[in-house]
C-alpha positions as CSV (number, residue, x, y, z in Angstrom):
1,M,84.0,119.8,80.8
2,D,85.4,118.4,84.1
3,K,87.6,115.7,82.7
4,Y,86.3,113.3,85.4
5,A,82.8,114.5,84.7
6,Y,82.1,111.2,82.7
7,R,79.3,109.2,83.7
8,A,78.4,105.4,83.0
9,K,75.0,103.9,84.1
10,K,75.9,100.0,85.7
11,L,79.6,101.0,85.5
12,A,80.2,99.8,89.4
13,K,77.2,98.5,91.3
14,I,75.7,100.4,93.9
15,S,73.6,100.1,96.6
16,S,72.2,101.1,100.0
17,K,72.9,97.8,101.6
18,P,76.6,97.2,101.8
19,G,78.3,94.1,99.5
20,K,77.6,94.3,96.2
21,T,81.3,94.7,95.2
22,Q,82.1,91.3,95.3
23,L,85.4,91.6,92.7
24,I,87.6,93.0,92.2
25,N,87.3,96.1,89.8
26,H,89.3,98.2,87.6
27,F,88.5,101.5,85.8
28,L,90.9,102.7,83.7
29,I,90.7,106.6,84.2
30,N,92.1,108.9,81.0
31,D,93.9,105.8,79.7
32,T,96.8,106.3,82.6
33,W,95.9,104.9,85.8
34,Y,93.4,102.5,86.9
35,L,91.1,103.2,90.1
36,V,90.7,99.7,91.9
37,D,87.8,99.5,93.7
38,L,88.0,96.3,96.3
39,P,85.2,94.6,98.3
40,G,83.9,95.6,101.3
41,Y,85.8,94.3,104.4
42,G,83.1,95.6,107.3
43,W,79.4,95.6,106.9
44,A,78.3,93.8,104.2
45,K,75.9,91.1,105.1
46,V,77.2,88.0,103.7
47,S,78.0,84.7,104.8
48,K,81.9,84.2,107.1
49,T,82.9,82.1,104.3
50,K,82.9,84.8,101.6
51,K,84.1,87.5,104.0
52,I,87.3,85.2,104.7
53,D,87.1,84.7,100.6
54,W,87.0,88.9,100.5
55,N,89.9,88.9,103.0
56,I,92.3,86.6,101.5
57,M,91.7,88.2,98.4
58,I,91.9,92.0,99.5
59,N,95.2,91.2,101.1
60,D,96.4,89.4,98.6
61,Y,96.0,92.1,95.9
62,I,97.8,94.8,98.6
63,S,100.5,92.7,99.3
64,K,101.4,91.8,95.4
65,R,100.7,95.3,94.1
66,E,103.7,97.0,93.5
67,N,102.7,99.9,91.7
68,L,99.8,100.4,94.1
69,L,100.2,104.3,95.0
70,C,97.5,105.2,97.8
71,L,94.4,102.8,99.3
72,F,91.6,105.0,100.1
73,V,90.0,103.9,103.4
74,L,86.0,104.8,103.3
75,I,84.6,105.3,106.8
76,D,81.1,106.1,107.3
77,I,81.7,109.7,108.5
78,R,78.7,109.0,111.0
79,L,80.5,105.7,112.8
80,D,82.9,106.4,115.8
81,V,86.3,104.4,115.4
82,Q,85.3,101.2,114.4
83,D,87.8,98.1,115.1
84,I,87.7,96.8,111.8
85,D,89.0,99.9,110.3
86,L,91.5,100.3,113.2
87,E,92.8,96.8,112.3
88,F,92.8,97.1,108.6
89,M,95.1,100.7,108.8
90,N,97.2,99.1,111.5
91,D,97.4,96.2,109.0
92,L,98.0,98.5,105.8
93,I,100.7,100.5,108.2
94,L,102.8,97.3,108.8
95,K,102.8,96.2,105.4
96,G,104.3,100.0,104.6
97,V,100.7,101.0,102.3
98,P,100.3,104.4,101.7
99,F,96.6,105.1,102.2
100,A,94.6,108.4,103.0
101,R,91.5,108.1,105.0
102,I,88.3,109.0,103.1
103,F,85.2,110.1,105.4
104,T,82.0,109.7,103.5
105,K,78.0,110.6,103.9
106,A,79.1,114.4,105.3
107,D,75.7,115.4,103.9
108,K,74.0,113.3,106.3
109,L,75.5,115.0,109.3
110,S,76.4,119.1,109.9
111,K,79.2,120.6,109.0
112,N,80.0,121.1,112.9
113,K,79.1,117.5,113.7
114,A,81.0,116.2,110.7
115,Q,84.0,118.0,112.0
116,S,83.9,117.0,115.2
117,M,83.5,113.6,114.0
118,V,86.7,113.9,112.2
119,A,88.4,115.4,114.9
120,R,87.3,112.8,117.2
121,H,88.6,109.5,115.0
122,N,91.8,111.7,114.9
123,K,92.2,112.0,118.5
124,Y,91.5,108.0,119.4
125,L,94.1,107.7,116.1
126,K,96.6,109.9,117.5
127,K,96.9,107.6,120.7
128,H,98.1,105.6,118.8
129,W,100.0,106.5,115.8
130,E,102.9,109.1,115.3
131,E,101.1,111.0,112.3
132,L,97.6,111.1,110.8
133,P,97.3,109.9,107.0
134,P,95.9,112.1,104.7
135,T,92.3,113.0,105.8
136,F,89.1,114.0,103.3
137,V,85.4,114.4,103.9
138,T,83.2,113.9,101.2
139,S,79.5,113.4,99.7
140,S,78.1,111.5,96.9
141,E,75.1,113.4,97.0
142,T,76.6,116.9,97.3
143,G,79.9,116.2,95.8
144,S,81.5,117.9,98.5
145,G,85.4,116.6,99.0
146,R,85.6,115.6,95.1
147,E,87.9,118.4,94.0
148,E,90.4,117.3,97.1
149,V,90.5,114.2,96.7
150,I,90.5,114.4,92.5
151,N,93.7,116.9,93.4
152,Y,95.1,114.1,95.7
153,I,94.8,111.6,93.2
154,E,96.8,113.6,90.6
155,E,99.3,114.7,92.9
156,L,100.3,111.0,93.8
157,N,100.6,110.3,89.9
158,G,102.6,113.5,89.3
159,L,104.8,112.3,91.3
160,Y,105.4,108.6,89.1
């Protein structure tokens, strides 16, 4: 049995409407490391005050977390480069925070279109960055990309 196959109902709030994660949620994995779910910073339909509060909370967490190995930036593969994503990732670079991009919802596009969207993102980012972060293309519906992300996490955890 896959050691990450554990499923628990109501472990994390999910919804088709952005903004369900409103706190920092810690999930202990295999009694050895934590997966931390941070509130989204972009598409949630909440007040400006709430977004500012989340931004402060997220930035404090990221800035003060000395044992942070990698921050995964989730990007909807159906969208072109968003200013808010670019600003967030540029801020991570300036702070020296290691991160990887995870393109989500790959099942919503054909394989060729998904590859084209990642290439468009990469082309845009190469204009601004010397190197690209690790990148994964995933779908929670089909499970594609899951194994690659797990392998990457295991590789990171093996380094420390």
